[in-house]
N, C-alpha and C positions, 0 to 999 in steps of 0.2 A: 337745820333747814334742808340739807341735802337728803336726809332720810325721808322727810315728808314729800319731797319732790319725787324721789325714787319710789316711795310707797304709792304715791298718786299715779305714777306712770305704770307701775305694776298692776294696780287696781284697774286702770283704764285698759291695759292689755288683756287682763282677765275678762273684763266686761265685753270687750270686742270679740274675744274668742268665744265667750258664751253666746253672744249675739250671732256669730257665724255658725255655731253649732245649732242654735235654734233655727236659723234660716235653712241650714242644710236638712235638718229633720223635717221642717215644714215642707220643703220642696219634695223630699222623698215621700212624705205622706200624701201629698197631692198627686204625685205620679202613681203611687199605689192605688189611690182612690180612683184615678182615671182608668187604670188597668182593670180594677174591680168592676167599674161601670161598663167597660167594654165587654168583659166576660158575662156580666148579667144581661147585657143587650143581646149577646150571641145566644145565650141560653133561652131568652124569650123568643128570639127569631126561630130557633130550632123547635121550641115547643109549639109555636104557631104553625110551622110547616108540618110537624107531625100531626097536629090536630086537623089541619086541612087535608092531609093525605088520609087520615082515618075517616074523616067525614065523607070524602070522595069514595073510599072503599065501602063504607056503610050504604051510601046512596046507590052505588052500583049493585050491591046485594039486594036492595029493596026493589030495584027496577025489574 
């Protein structure tokens, strides 16, 4: 009986640790996804600014 209780406790501890690891990985993935989205947003803003500046330079040449 003691072995089954011990085994159950060990199994519960392993399951909790596995759950903690999964939670930590999920949090890390979400943080990395947020950083990736911020970088993508920055790239899009930069591209829009460059396009706007290029259009202004083109229109200045045409005038």
